[in-house]
Structure formats: structure tokens, C-alpha cells
mmCIF file as gemmi writes it, N, C-alpha and C atoms, coordinates in Angstrom:
data_model
loop_
_atom_site.group_PDB
_atom_site.id
_atom_site.type_symbol
_atom_site.label_atom_id
_atom_site.label_alt_id
_atom_site.label_comp_id
_atom_site.label_asym_id
_atom_site.label_entity_id
_atom_site.label_seq_id
_atom_site.pdbx_PDB_ins_code
_atom_site.Cartn_x
_atom_site.Cartn_y
_atom_site.Cartn_z
_atom_site.occupancy
_atom_site.B_iso_or_equiv
_atom_site.pdbx_formal_charge
_atom_site.auth_seq_id
_atom_site.auth_asym_id
_atom_site.pdbx_PDB_model_num
ATOM 1 N N . MET Axp A 1 ? 22.4 27.969 10.921 1 0 ? 1 A 1
ATOM 2 C CA . MET Axp A 1 ? 23.264 26.866 10.635 1 0 ? 1 A 1
ATOM 3 C C . MET Axp A 1 ? 22.877 26.279 9.274 1 0 ? 1 A 1
ATOM 4 N N . PRO Axp A 2 ? 23.796 26.2 8.328 1 0 ? 2 A 1
ATOM 5 C CA . PRO Axp A 2 ? 23.457 25.707 6.989 1 0 ? 2 A 1
ATOM 6 C C . PRO Axp A 2 ? 23.198 24.2 6.994 1 0 ? 2 A 1
ATOM 7 N N . ALA Axp A 3 ? 22.5 23.762 5.968 1 0 ? 3 A 1
ATOM 8 C CA . ALA Axp A 3 ? 22.167 22.346 5.848 1 0 ? 3 A 1
ATOM 9 C C . ALA Axp A 3 ? 23.407 21.542 5.465 1 0 ? 3 A 1
ATOM 10 N N . ASN Axp A 4 ? 23.389 20.293 5.819 1 0 ? 4 A 1
ATOM 11 C CA . ASN Axp A 4 ? 24.483 19.402 5.464 1 0 ? 4 A 1
ATOM 12 C C . ASN Axp A 4 ? 24.443 19.153 3.959 1 0 ? 4 A 1
ATOM 13 N N . GLN Axp A 5 ? 25.56 19.314 3.277 1 0 ? 5 A 1
ATOM 14 C CA . GLN Axp A 5 ? 25.611 19.24 1.826 1 0 ? 5 A 1
ATOM 15 C C . GLN Axp A 5 ? 25.263 17.855 1.288 1 0 ? 5 A 1
ATOM 16 N N . LYS Axp A 6 ? 25.473 16.82 2.055 1 0 ? 6 A 1
ATOM 17 C CA . LYS Axp A 6 ? 25.184 15.482 1.541 1 0 ? 6 A 1
ATOM 18 C C . LYS Axp A 6 ? 23.683 15.205 1.435 1 0 ? 6 A 1
ATOM 19 N N . TYR Axp A 7 ? 22.854 16.008 2.086 1 0 ? 7 A 1
ATOM 20 C CA . TYR Axp A 7 ? 21.414 15.825 1.996 1 0 ? 7 A 1
ATOM 21 C C . TYR Axp A 7 ? 20.762 16.705 0.932 1 0 ? 7 A 1
ATOM 22 N N . LEU Axp A 8 ? 21.516 17.583 0.325 1 0 ? 8 A 1
ATOM 23 C CA . LEU Axp A 8 ? 20.975 18.476 -0.695 1 0 ? 8 A 1
ATOM 24 C C . LEU Axp A 8 ? 21.16 17.863 -2.073 1 0 ? 8 A 1
ATOM 25 N N . SER Axp A 9 ? 20.214 18.096 -2.97 1 0 ? 9 A 1
ATOM 26 C CA . SER Axp A 9 ? 20.324 17.581 -4.331 1 0 ? 9 A 1
ATOM 27 C C . SER Axp A 9 ? 20.866 18.67 -5.25 1 0 ? 9 A 1
ATOM 28 N N . SER Axp A 10 ? 21.328 18.258 -6.421 1 0 ? 10 A 1
ATOM 29 C CA . SER Axp A 10 ? 21.879 19.206 -7.385 1 0 ? 10 A 1
ATOM 30 C C . SER Axp A 10 ? 20.742 20.036 -7.99 1 0 ? 10 A 1
ATOM 31 N N . PRO Axp A 11 ? 21.074 21.16 -8.617 1 0 ? 11 A 1
ATOM 32 C CA . PRO Axp A 11 ? 20.014 21.978 -9.231 1 0 ? 11 A 1
ATOM 33 C C . PRO Axp A 11 ? 19.24 21.243 -10.335 1 0 ? 11 A 1
ATOM 34 N N . LEU Axp A 12 ? 19.926 20.369 -11.086 1 0 ? 12 A 1
ATOM 35 C CA . LEU Axp A 12 ? 19.231 19.607 -12.122 1 0 ? 12 A 1
ATOM 36 C C . LEU Axp A 12 ? 18.231 18.637 -11.499 1 0 ? 12 A 1
ATOM 37 N N . GLN Axp A 13 ? 18.652 17.924 -10.44 1 0 ? 13 A 1
ATOM 38 C CA . GLN Axp A 13 ? 17.745 16.993 -9.775 1 0 ? 13 A 1
ATOM 39 C C . GLN Axp A 13 ? 16.572 17.733 -9.132 1 0 ? 13 A 1
ATOM 40 N N . ARG Axp A 14 ? 16.829 18.9 -8.601 1 0 ? 14 A 1
ATOM 41 C CA . ARG Axp A 14 ? 15.758 19.701 -8.008 1 0 ? 14 A 1
ATOM 42 C C . ARG Axp A 14 ? 14.742 20.113 -9.066 1 0 ? 14 A 1
ATOM 43 N N . PHE Axp A 15 ? 15.24 20.547 -10.241 1 0 ? 15 A 1
ATOM 44 C CA . PHE Axp A 15 ? 14.347 20.92 -11.339 1 0 ? 15 A 1
ATOM 45 C C . PHE Axp A 15 ? 13.544 19.713 -11.823 1 0 ? 15 A 1
ATOM 46 N N . LEU Axp A 16 ? 14.198 18.549 -11.939 1 0 ? 16 A 1
ATOM 47 C CA . LEU Axp A 16 ? 13.505 17.348 -12.393 1 0 ? 16 A 1
ATOM 48 C C . LEU Axp A 16 ? 12.42 16.924 -11.413 1 0 ? 16 A 1
ATOM 49 N N . LYS Axp A 17 ? 12.685 17.038 -10.127 1 0 ? 17 A 1
ATOM 50 C CA . LYS Axp A 17 ? 11.688 16.67 -9.133 1 0 ? 17 A 1
ATOM 51 C C . LYS Axp A 17 ? 10.508 17.632 -9.139 1 0 ? 17 A 1
ATOM 52 N N . ILE Axp A 18 ? 10.792 18.922 -9.266 1 0 ? 18 A 1
ATOM 53 C CA . ILE Axp A 18 ? 9.715 19.912 -9.289 1 0 ? 18 A 1
ATOM 54 C C . ILE Axp A 18 ? 8.85 19.738 -10.529 1 0 ? 18 A 1
ATOM 55 N N . SER Axp A 19 ? 9.488 19.577 -11.689 1 0 ? 19 A 1
ATOM 56 C CA . SER Axp A 19 ? 8.721 19.428 -12.924 1 0 ? 19 A 1
ATOM 57 C C . SER Axp A 19 ? 7.978 18.095 -12.962 1 0 ? 19 A 1
ATOM 58 N N . ALA Axp A 20 ? 8.588 17.04 -12.424 1 0 ? 20 A 1
ATOM 59 C CA . ALA Axp A 20 ? 7.888 15.75 -12.383 1 0 ? 20 A 1
ATOM 60 C C . ALA Axp A 20 ? 6.695 15.822 -11.436 1 0 ? 20 A 1
ATOM 61 N N . GLY Axp A 21 ? 6.85 16.511 -10.322 1 0 ? 21 A 1
ATOM 62 C CA . GLY Axp A 21 ? 5.744 16.636 -9.391 1 0 ? 21 A 1
ATOM 63 C C . GLY Axp A 21 ? 4.591 17.44 -9.962 1 0 ? 21 A 1
ATOM 64 N N . LEU Axp A 22 ? 4.909 18.529 -10.626 1 0 ? 22 A 1
ATOM 65 C CA . LEU Axp A 22 ? 3.849 19.382 -11.169 1 0 ? 22 A 1
ATOM 66 C C . LEU Axp A 22 ? 3.254 18.811 -12.446 1 0 ? 22 A 1
ATOM 67 N N . ILE Axp A 23 ? 4.073 18.598 -13.446 1 0 ? 23 A 1
ATOM 68 C CA . ILE Axp A 23 ? 3.573 18.201 -14.764 1 0 ? 23 A 1
ATOM 69 C C . ILE Axp A 23 ? 3.295 16.699 -14.825 1 0 ? 23 A 1
ATOM 70 N N . GLY Axp A 24 ? 4.289 15.9 -14.433 1 0 ? 24 A 1
ATOM 71 C CA . GLY Axp A 24 ? 4.111 14.452 -14.494 1 0 ? 24 A 1
ATOM 72 C C . GLY Axp A 24 ? 3.038 13.952 -13.547 1 0 ? 24 A 1
ATOM 73 N N . GLY Axp A 25 ? 2.964 14.542 -12.362 1 0 ? 25 A 1
ATOM 74 C CA . GLY Axp A 25 ? 1.924 14.161 -11.415 1 0 ? 25 A 1
ATOM 75 C C . GLY Axp A 25 ? 0.534 14.495 -11.927 1 0 ? 25 A 1
ATOM 76 N N . TYR Axp A 26 ? 0.406 15.634 -12.596 1 0 ? 26 A 1
ATOM 77 C CA . TYR Axp A 26 ? -0.889 16.007 -13.166 1 0 ? 26 A 1
ATOM 78 C C . TYR Axp A 26 ? -1.28 15.058 -14.295 1 0 ? 26 A 1
ATOM 79 N N . LEU Axp A 27 ? -0.311 14.732 -15.16 1 0 ? 27 A 1
ATOM 80 C CA . LEU Axp A 27 ? -0.601 13.799 -16.254 1 0 ? 27 A 1
ATOM 81 C C . LEU Axp A 27 ? -1.009 12.428 -15.724 1 0 ? 27 A 1
ATOM 82 N N . LEU Axp A 28 ? -0.303 11.959 -14.712 1 0 ? 28 A 1
ATOM 83 C CA . LEU Axp A 28 ? -0.608 10.648 -14.152 1 0 ? 28 A 1
ATOM 84 C C . LEU Axp A 28 ? -1.957 10.647 -13.447 1 0 ? 28 A 1
ATOM 85 N N . ALA Axp A 29 ? -2.252 11.67 -12.667 1 0 ? 29 A 1
ATOM 86 C CA . ALA Axp A 29 ? -3.539 11.733 -11.964 1 0 ? 29 A 1
ATOM 87 C C . ALA Axp A 29 ? -4.698 11.83 -12.955 1 0 ? 29 A 1
ATOM 88 N N . THR Axp A 30 ? -4.529 12.626 -13.999 1 0 ? 30 A 1
ATOM 89 C CA . THR Axp A 30 ? -5.593 12.784 -14.992 1 0 ? 30 A 1
ATOM 90 C C . THR Axp A 30 ? -5.804 11.509 -15.788 1 0 ? 30 A 1
ATOM 91 N N . SER Axp A 31 ? -4.722 10.897 -16.25 1 0 ? 31 A 1
ATOM 92 C CA . SER Axp A 31 ? -4.878 9.672 -17.037 1 0 ? 31 A 1
ATOM 93 C C . SER Axp A 31 ? -5.441 8.535 -16.188 1 0 ? 31 A 1
ATOM 94 N N . PHE Axp A 32 ? -5.066 8.481 -14.92 1 0 ? 32 A 1
ATOM 95 C CA . PHE Axp A 32 ? -5.612 7.46 -14.021 1 0 ? 32 A 1
ATOM 96 C C . PHE Axp A 32 ? -7.116 7.636 -13.849 1 0 ? 32 A 1
ATOM 97 N N . HIS Axp A 33 ? -7.565 8.867 -13.638 1 0 ? 33 A 1
ATOM 98 C CA . HIS Axp A 33 ? -8.99 9.098 -13.441 1 0 ? 33 A 1
ATOM 99 C C . HIS Axp A 33 ? -9.783 8.892 -14.73 1 0 ? 33 A 1
ATOM 100 N N . LEU Axp A 34 ? -9.213 9.225 -15.86 1 0 ? 34 A 1
ATOM 101 C CA . LEU Axp A 34 ? -9.912 8.977 -17.117 1 0 ? 34 A 1
ATOM 102 C C . LEU Axp A 34 ? -9.98 7.488 -17.427 1 0 ? 34 A 1
ATOM 103 N N . ALA Axp A 35 ? -8.941 6.741 -17.046 1 0 ? 35 A 1
ATOM 104 C CA . ALA Axp A 35 ? -8.988 5.288 -17.236 1 0 ? 35 A 1
ATOM 105 C C . ALA Axp A 35 ? -10.031 4.662 -16.327 1 0 ? 35 A 1
ATOM 106 N N . LEU Axp A 36 ? -10.141 5.149 -15.102 1 0 ? 36 A 1
ATOM 107 C CA . LEU Axp A 36 ? -11.178 4.637 -14.199 1 0 ? 36 A 1
ATOM 108 C C . LEU Axp A 36 ? -12.579 5.025 -14.664 1 0 ? 36 A 1
ATOM 109 N N . ALA Axp A 37 ? -12.684 6.135 -15.368 1 0 ? 37 A 1
ATOM 110 C CA . ALA Axp A 37 ? -13.997 6.582 -15.84 1 0 ? 37 A 1
ATOM 111 C C . ALA Axp A 37 ? -14.546 5.677 -16.936 1 0 ? 37 A 1
ATOM 112 N N . ARG Axp A 38 ? -13.696 4.838 -17.527 1 0 ? 38 A 1
ATOM 113 C CA . ARG Axp A 38 ? -14.15 3.896 -18.55 1 0 ? 38 A 1
ATOM 114 C C . ARG Axp A 38 ? -14.889 2.704 -17.95 1 0 ? 38 A 1
ATOM 115 N N . ILE Axp A 39 ? -14.8 2.485 -16.647 1 0 ? 39 A 1
ATOM 116 C CA . ILE Axp A 39 ? -15.507 1.39 -15.997 1 0 ? 39 A 1
ATOM 117 C C . ILE Axp A 39 ? -16.994 1.741 -15.964 1 0 ? 39 A 1
ATOM 118 N N . PRO Axp A 40 ? -17.846 0.846 -16.417 1 0 ? 40 A 1
ATOM 119 C CA . PRO Axp A 40 ? -19.255 1.214 -16.637 1 0 ? 40 A 1
ATOM 120 C C . PRO Axp A 40 ? -20.009 1.734 -15.418 1 0 ? 40 A 1
ATOM 121 N N . PHE Axp A 41 ? -19.9 1.107 -14.264 1 0 ? 41 A 1
ATOM 122 C CA . PHE Axp A 41 ? -20.779 1.491 -13.159 1 0 ? 41 A 1
ATOM 123 C C . PHE Axp A 41 ? -20.257 2.645 -12.316 1 0 ? 41 A 1
ATOM 124 N N . ILE Axp A 42 ? -18.96 2.907 -12.345 1 0 ? 42 A 1
ATOM 125 C CA . ILE Axp A 42 ? -18.438 4.008 -11.541 1 0 ? 42 A 1
ATOM 126 C C . ILE Axp A 42 ? -17.99 5.19 -12.387 1 0 ? 42 A 1
ATOM 127 N N . GLY Axp A 43 ? -18.053 5.072 -13.688 1 0 ? 43 A 1
ATOM 128 C CA . GLY Axp A 43 ? -17.534 6.095 -14.575 1 0 ? 43 A 1
ATOM 129 C C . GLY Axp A 43 ? -18.181 7.452 -14.429 1 0 ? 43 A 1
ATOM 130 N N . LEU Axp A 44 ? -19.506 7.494 -14.451 1 0 ? 44 A 1
ATOM 131 C CA . LEU Axp A 44 ? -20.195 8.774 -14.376 1 0 ? 44 A 1
ATOM 132 C C . LEU Axp A 44 ? -20.024 9.439 -13.013 1 0 ? 44 A 1
ATOM 133 N N . ASN Axp A 45 ? -20.087 8.656 -11.955 1 0 ? 45 A 1
ATOM 134 C CA . ASN Axp A 45 ? -19.874 9.211 -10.616 1 0 ? 45 A 1
ATOM 135 C C . ASN Axp A 45 ? -18.453 9.718 -10.437 1 0 ? 45 A 1
ATOM 136 N N . LEU Axp A 46 ? -17.505 9.011 -11.027 1 0 ? 46 A 1
ATOM 137 C CA . LEU Axp A 46 ? -16.12 9.431 -10.908 1 0 ? 46 A 1
ATOM 138 C C . LEU Axp A 46 ? -15.864 10.724 -11.674 1 0 ? 46 A 1
ATOM 139 N N . LEU Axp A 47 ? -16.53 10.917 -12.785 1 0 ? 47 A 1
ATOM 140 C CA . LEU Axp A 47 ? -16.352 12.163 -13.524 1 0 ? 47 A 1
ATOM 141 C C . LEU Axp A 47 ? -16.859 13.357 -12.726 1 0 ? 47 A 1
ATOM 142 N N . PHE Axp A 48 ? -17.906 13.169 -11.936 1 0 ? 48 A 1
ATOM 143 C CA . PHE Axp A 48 ? -18.417 14.262 -11.116 1 0 ? 48 A 1
ATOM 144 C C . PHE Axp A 48 ? -17.494 14.584 -9.948 1 0 ? 48 A 1
ATOM 145 N N . SER Axp A 49 ? -16.958 13.554 -9.322 1 0 ? 49 A 1
ATOM 146 C CA . SER Axp A 49 ? -16.1 13.776 -8.162 1 0 ? 49 A 1
ATOM 147 C C . SER Axp A 49 ? -14.614 13.75 -8.513 1 0 ? 49 A 1
ATOM 148 N N . GLY Axp A 50 ? -14.297 13.624 -9.787 1 0 ? 50 A 1
ATOM 149 C CA . GLY Axp A 50 ? -12.9 13.507 -10.213 1 0 ? 50 A 1
ATOM 150 C C . GLY Axp A 50 ? -12.072 14.748 -9.953 1 0 ? 50 A 1
ATOM 151 N N . ALA Axp A 51 ? -12.699 15.897 -9.896 1 0 ? 51 A 1
ATOM 152 C CA . ALA Axp A 51 ? -11.937 17.119 -9.631 1 0 ? 51 A 1
ATOM 153 C C . ALA Axp A 51 ? -11.349 17.091 -8.223 1 0 ? 51 A 1
ATOM 154 N N . PHE Axp A 52 ? -12.102 16.609 -7.277 1 0 ? 52 A 1
ATOM 155 C CA . PHE Axp A 52 ? -11.619 16.571 -5.899 1 0 ? 52 A 1
ATOM 156 C C . PHE Axp A 52 ? -10.622 15.438 -5.681 1 0 ? 52 A 1
ATOM 157 N N . SER Axp A 53 ? -10.97 14.241 -6.129 1 0 ? 53 A 1
ATOM 158 C CA . SER Axp A 53 ? -10.049 13.117 -5.942 1 0 ? 53 A 1
ATOM 159 C C . SER Axp A 53 ? -8.817 13.255 -6.822 1 0 ? 53 A 1
ATOM 160 N N . GLY Axp A 54 ? -8.953 13.887 -7.978 1 0 ? 54 A 1
ATOM 161 C CA . GLY Axp A 54 ? -7.793 14.127 -8.836 1 0 ? 54 A 1
ATOM 162 C C . GLY Axp A 54 ? -6.812 15.092 -8.207 1 0 ? 54 A 1
ATOM 163 N N . PHE Axp A 55 ? -7.324 16.102 -7.53 1 0 ? 55 A 1
ATOM 164 C CA . PHE Axp A 55 ? -6.451 17.05 -6.852 1 0 ? 55 A 1
ATOM 165 C C . PHE Axp A 55 ? -5.701 16.39 -5.707 1 0 ? 55 A 1
ATOM 166 N N . VAL Axp A 56 ? -6.389 15.557 -4.943 1 0 ? 56 A 1
ATOM 167 C CA . VAL Axp A 56 ? -5.745 14.86 -3.829 1 0 ? 56 A 1
ATOM 168 C C . VAL Axp A 56 ? -4.678 13.896 -4.356 1 0 ? 56 A 1
ATOM 169 N N . CYS Axp A 57 ? -4.99 13.21 -5.435 1 0 ? 57 A 1
ATOM 170 C CA . CYS Axp A 57 ? -4.026 12.293 -6.051 1 0 ? 57 A 1
ATOM 171 C C . CYS Axp A 57 ? -2.814 13.066 -6.574 1 0 ? 57 A 1
ATOM 172 N N . TRP Axp A 58 ? -3.04 14.223 -7.183 1 0 ? 58 A 1
ATOM 173 C CA . TRP Axp A 58 ? -1.953 15.051 -7.722 1 0 ? 58 A 1
ATOM 174 C C . TRP Axp A 58 ? -1.035 15.529 -6.6 1 0 ? 58 A 1
ATOM 175 N N . VAL Axp A 59 ? -1.604 15.956 -5.498 1 0 ? 59 A 1
ATOM 176 C CA . VAL Axp A 59 ? -0.794 16.403 -4.361 1 0 ? 59 A 1
ATOM 177 C C . VAL Axp A 59 ? 0.038 15.25 -3.806 1 0 ? 59 A 1
ATOM 178 N N . GLY Axp A 60 ? -0.559 14.073 -3.702 1 0 ? 60 A 1
ATOM 179 C CA . GLY Axp A 60 ? 0.187 12.909 -3.244 1 0 ? 60 A 1
ATOM 180 C C . GLY Axp A 60 ? 1.337 12.555 -4.177 1 0 ? 60 A 1
ATOM 181 N N . LEU Axp A 61 ? 1.118 12.671 -5.468 1 0 ? 61 A 1
ATOM 182 C CA . LEU Axp A 61 ? 2.184 12.396 -6.436 1 0 ? 61 A 1
ATOM 183 C C . LEU Axp A 61 ? 3.28 13.453 -6.389 1 0 ? 61 A 1
ATOM 184 N N . MET Axp A 62 ? 2.916 14.693 -6.068 1 0 ? 62 A 1
ATOM 185 C CA . MET Axp A 62 ? 3.945 15.729 -5.897 1 0 ? 62 A 1
ATOM 186 C C . MET Axp A 62 ? 4.83 15.42 -4.701 1 0 ? 62 A 1
ATOM 187 N N . VAL Axp A 63 ? 4.225 14.983 -3.614 1 0 ? 63 A 1
ATOM 188 C CA . VAL Axp A 63 ? 5.006 14.641 -2.424 1 0 ? 63 A 1
ATOM 189 C C . VAL Axp A 63 ? 5.926 13.462 -2.722 1 0 ? 63 A 1
ATOM 190 N N . LEU Axp A 64 ? 5.42 12.453 -3.426 1 0 ? 64 A 1
ATOM 191 C CA . LEU Axp A 64 ? 6.241 11.296 -3.761 1 0 ? 64 A 1
ATOM 192 C C . LEU Axp A 64 ? 7.418 11.671 -4.667 1 0 ? 64 A 1
ATOM 193 N N . ALA Axp A 65 ? 7.233 12.671 -5.514 1 0 ? 65 A 1
ATOM 194 C CA . ALA Axp A 65 ? 8.328 13.096 -6.384 1 0 ? 65 A 1
ATOM 195 C C . ALA Axp A 65 ? 9.468 13.698 -5.573 1 0 ? 65 A 1
ATOM 196 N N . PHE Axp A 66 ? 9.159 14.375 -4.496 1 0 ? 66 A 1
ATOM 197 C CA . PHE Axp A 66 ? 10.213 14.976 -3.68 1 0 ? 66 A 1
ATOM 198 C C . PHE Axp A 66 ? 10.859 13.988 -2.722 1 0 ? 66 A 1
ATOM 199 N N . VAL Axp A 67 ? 10.18 12.89 -2.426 1 0 ? 67 A 1
ATOM 200 C CA . VAL Axp A 67 ? 10.751 11.884 -1.546 1 0 ? 67 A 1
ATOM 201 C C . VAL Axp A 67 ? 11.826 11.084 -2.278 1 0 ? 67 A 1
ATOM 202 N N . ALA Axp A 68 ? 11.664 10.918 -3.575 1 0 ? 68 A 1
ATOM 203 C CA . ALA Axp A 68 ? 12.601 10.109 -4.365 1 0 ? 68 A 1
ATOM 204 C C . ALA Axp A 68 ? 13.975 10.768 -4.427 1 0 ? 68 A 1
ATOM 205 N N . ARG Axp A 69 ? 14.98 9.96 -4.634 1 0 ? 69 A 1
ATOM 206 C CA . ARG Axp A 69 ? 16.344 10.484 -4.725 1 0 ? 69 A 1
ATOM 207 C C . ARG Axp A 69 ? 16.689 10.966 -6.125 1 0 ? 69 A 1
ATOM 208 N N . ASN Axp A 70 ? 16.148 10.303 -7.153 1 0 ? 70 A 1
ATOM 209 C CA . ASN Axp A 70 ? 16.528 10.606 -8.527 1 0 ? 70 A 1
ATOM 210 C C . ASN Axp A 70 ? 15.312 11.101 -9.299 1 0 ? 70 A 1
ATOM 211 N N . GLY Axp A 71 ? 15.412 12.3 -9.856 1 0 ? 71 A 1
ATOM 212 C CA . GLY Axp A 71 ? 14.315 12.879 -10.621 1 0 ? 71 A 1
ATOM 213 C C . GLY Axp A 71 ? 14.066 12.182 -11.944 1 0 ? 71 A 1
ATOM 214 N N . TRP Axp A 72 ? 15.12 11.591 -12.52 1 0 ? 72 A 1
ATOM 215 C CA . TRP Axp A 72 ? 14.941 10.863 -13.781 1 0 ? 72 A 1
ATOM 216 C C . TRP Axp A 72 ? 14.042 9.655 -13.583 1 0 ? 72 A 1
ATOM 217 N N . TRP Axp A 73 ? 14.185 8.943 -12.472 1 0 ? 73 A 1
ATOM 218 C CA . TRP Axp A 73 ? 13.345 7.782 -12.195 1 0 ? 73 A 1
ATOM 219 C C . TRP Axp A 73 ? 11.9 8.196 -11.969 1 0 ? 73 A 1
ATOM 220 N N . VAL Axp A 74 ? 11.709 9.325 -11.341 1 0 ? 74 A 1
ATOM 221 C CA . VAL Axp A 74 ? 10.34 9.811 -11.108 1 0 ? 74 A 1
ATOM 222 C C . VAL Axp A 74 ? 9.667 10.106 -12.439 1 0 ? 74 A 1
ATOM 223 N N . TRP Axp A 75 ? 10.386 10.783 -13.331 1 0 ? 75 A 1
ATOM 224 C CA . TRP Axp A 75 ? 9.834 11.066 -14.655 1 0 ? 75 A 1
ATOM 225 C C . TRP Axp A 75 ? 9.541 9.785 -15.421 1 0 ? 75 A 1
ATOM 226 N N . ALA Axp A 76 ? 10.451 8.819 -15.352 1 0 ? 76 A 1
ATOM 227 C CA . ALA Axp A 76 ? 10.254 7.555 -16.07 1 0 ? 76 A 1
ATOM 228 C C . ALA Axp A 76 ? 9.031 6.807 -15.549 1 0 ? 76 A 1
ATOM 229 N N . ILE Axp A 77 ? 8.87 6.757 -14.243 1 0 ? 77 A 1
ATOM 230 C CA . ILE Axp A 77 ? 7.727 6.048 -13.659 1 0 ? 77 A 1
ATOM 231 C C . ILE Axp A 77 ? 6.421 6.776 -13.972 1 0 ? 77 A 1
ATOM 232 N N . TYR Axp A 78 ? 6.403 8.083 -13.809 1 0 ? 78 A 1
ATOM 233 C CA . TYR Axp A 78 ? 5.18 8.847 -14.05 1 0 ? 78 A 1
ATOM 234 C C . TYR Axp A 78 ? 4.767 8.79 -15.517 1 0 ? 78 A 1
ATOM 235 N N . LEU Axp A 79 ? 5.714 8.953 -16.435 1 0 ? 79 A 1
ATOM 236 C CA . LEU Axp A 79 ? 5.368 8.896 -17.854 1 0 ? 79 A 1
ATOM 237 C C . LEU Axp A 79 ? 4.991 7.483 -18.277 1 0 ? 79 A 1
ATOM 238 N N . GLY Axp A 80 ? 5.681 6.484 -17.744 1 0 ? 80 A 1
ATOM 239 C CA . GLY Axp A 80 ? 5.344 5.107 -18.084 1 0 ? 80 A 1
ATOM 240 C C . GLY Axp A 80 ? 3.938 4.738 -17.654 1 0 ? 80 A 1
ATOM 241 N N . LEU Axp A 81 ? 3.588 5.081 -16.426 1 0 ? 81 A 1
ATOM 242 C CA . LEU Axp A 81 ? 2.232 4.803 -15.948 1 0 ? 81 A 1
ATOM 243 C C . LEU Axp A 81 ? 1.187 5.627 -16.697 1 0 ? 81 A 1
ATOM 244 N N . SER Axp A 82 ? 1.528 6.86 -17.059 1 0 ? 82 A 1
ATOM 245 C CA . SER Axp A 82 ? 0.591 7.681 -17.829 1 0 ? 82 A 1
ATOM 246 C C . SER Axp A 82 ? 0.326 7.071 -19.196 1 0 ? 82 A 1
ATOM 247 N N . PHE Axp A 83 ? 1.36 6.54 -19.842 1 0 ? 83 A 1
ATOM 248 C CA . PHE Axp A 83 ? 1.165 5.903 -21.146 1 0 ? 83 A 1
ATOM 249 C C . PHE Axp A 83 ? 0.361 4.61 -21.017 1 0 ? 83 A 1
ATOM 250 N N . ILE Axp A 84 ? 0.56 3.874 -19.941 1 0 ? 84 A 1
ATOM 251 C CA . ILE Axp A 84 ? -0.231 2.655 -19.725 1 0 ? 84 A 1
ATOM 252 C C . ILE Axp A 84 ? -1.702 3.006 -19.538 1 0 ? 84 A 1
ATOM 253 N N . PHE Axp A 85 ? -1.986 4.026 -18.735 1 0 ? 85 A 1
ATOM 254 C CA . PHE Axp A 85 ? -3.377 4.433 -18.536 1 0 ? 85 A 1
ATOM 255 C C . PHE Axp A 85 ? -3.974 5.037 -19.805 1 0 ? 85 A 1
ATOM 256 N N . ALA Axp A 86 ? -3.166 5.767 -20.572 1 0 ? 86 A 1
ATOM 257 C CA . ALA Axp A 86 ? -3.661 6.318 -21.841 1 0 ? 86 A 1
ATOM 258 C C . ALA Axp A 86 ? -3.978 5.202 -22.822 1 0 ? 86 A 1
ATOM 259 N N . ALA Axp A 87 ? -3.158 4.148 -22.846 1 0 ? 87 A 1
ATOM 260 C CA . ALA Axp A 87 ? -3.457 3.002 -23.704 1 0 ? 87 A 1
ATOM 261 C C . ALA Axp A 87 ? -4.729 2.302 -23.254 1 0 ? 87 A 1
ATOM 262 N N . ALA Axp A 88 ? -4.928 2.222 -21.949 1 0 ? 88 A 1
ATOM 263 C CA . ALA Axp A 88 ? -6.161 1.612 -21.439 1 0 ? 88 A 1
ATOM 264 C C . ALA Axp A 88 ? -7.381 2.443 -21.824 1 0 ? 88 A 1
ATOM 265 N N . ILE Axp A 89 ? -7.217 3.751 -21.874 1 0 ? 89 A 1
ATOM 266 C CA . ILE Axp A 89 ? -8.32 4.621 -22.268 1 0 ? 89 A 1
ATOM 267 C C . ILE Axp A 89 ? -8.668 4.401 -23.742 1 0 ? 89 A 1
ATOM 268 N N . HIS Axp A 90 ? -7.654 4.381 -24.581 1 0 ? 90 A 1
ATOM 269 C CA . HIS Axp A 90 ? -7.9 4.313 -26.026 1 0 ? 90 A 1
ATOM 270 C C . HIS Axp A 90 ? -8.184 2.905 -26.522 1 0 ? 90 A 1
ATOM 271 N N . LEU Axp A 91 ? -7.673 1.891 -25.856 1 0 ? 91 A 1
ATOM 272 C CA . LEU Axp A 91 ? -7.886 0.525 -26.305 1 0 ? 91 A 1
ATOM 273 C C . LEU Axp A 91 ? -9.033 -0.158 -25.589 1 0 ? 91 A 1
ATOM 274 N N . GLY Axp A 92 ? -9.639 0.549 -24.664 1 0 ? 92 A 1
ATOM 275 C CA . GLY Axp A 92 ? -10.744 -0.021 -23.907 1 0 ? 92 A 1
ATOM 276 C C . GLY Axp A 92 ? -11.986 -0.156 -24.767 1 0 ? 92 A 1
ATOM 277 N N . GLY Axp A 93 ? -13.045 -0.629 -24.159 1 0 ? 93 A 1
ATOM 278 C CA . GLY Axp A 93 ? -14.309 -0.82 -24.864 1 0 ? 93 A 1
ATOM 279 C C . GLY Axp A 93 ? -14.974 0.505 -25.192 1 0 ? 93 A 1
ATOM 280 N N . PRO Axp A 94 ? -16.209 0.445 -25.613 1 0 ? 94 A 1
ATOM 281 C CA . PRO Axp A 94 ? -16.916 1.675 -25.946 1 0 ? 94 A 1
ATOM 282 C C . PRO Axp A 94 ? -17.133 2.547 -24.708 1 0 ? 94 A 1
ATOM 283 N N . SER Axp A 95 ? -17.122 3.828 -24.917 1 0 ? 95 A 1
ATOM 284 C CA . SER Axp A 95 ? -17.294 4.755 -23.794 1 0 ? 95 A 1
ATOM 285 C C . SER Axp A 95 ? -18.759 4.846 -23.409 1 0 ? 95 A 1
ATOM 286 N N . LEU Axp A 96 ? -19.001 5.508 -22.274 1 0 ? 96 A 1
ATOM 287 C CA . LEU Axp A 96 ? -20.371 5.62 -21.756 1 0 ? 96 A 1
ATOM 288 C C . LEU Axp A 96 ? -21.21 6.497 -22.617 1 0 ? 96 A 1
């Protein structure tokens, strides 16, 4: 039995969700962890465990990208937050 057409997204929206989940989610997870690594007391520990927590965060962001209805909004939110975290990285105090 085929799926109901009203629940399916267009090919463009499907591509936007997949690319936002893979690429945008990775950028957001990485920039978030690098911004947290600038905090003096947890920075070094986070860099050691960042591979595991970054992967879990990336998977969660991929799932959230598919839950959304509009892929353009997912890209806008992911890129906006990535730029905010990147600004926090570069405008923050001295590194460890």
C-alpha cells in the first residue's frame, strides 16, 4: 500500500533535509564543541571526549532535520547557530 501523498515531501525538500542533517548538523556540532572548549575548566576534558559527544550531538541534529517540515528553515537555523558559535570561538578570550 503506497504512502499518503500529503505526508511526503518534495524532492527539493528531501535534499535540503538530508544535506542539512549531514553537513549542517556536523558544522553545528563541531562549532558548538569548539566554543565549549574555550571555557577554561572544561575545555581540555571536552577536547578528549568531544569525539563521542560530538557524534551523539550530530546524530541528534540529523534526526531534528528530518522532523522539520521545511528544509530551508533547518539550514537557516543550523548555519545561524554555527556562525554564532564561530563568533564566540574567534571573539572569545585567549585559548588554553
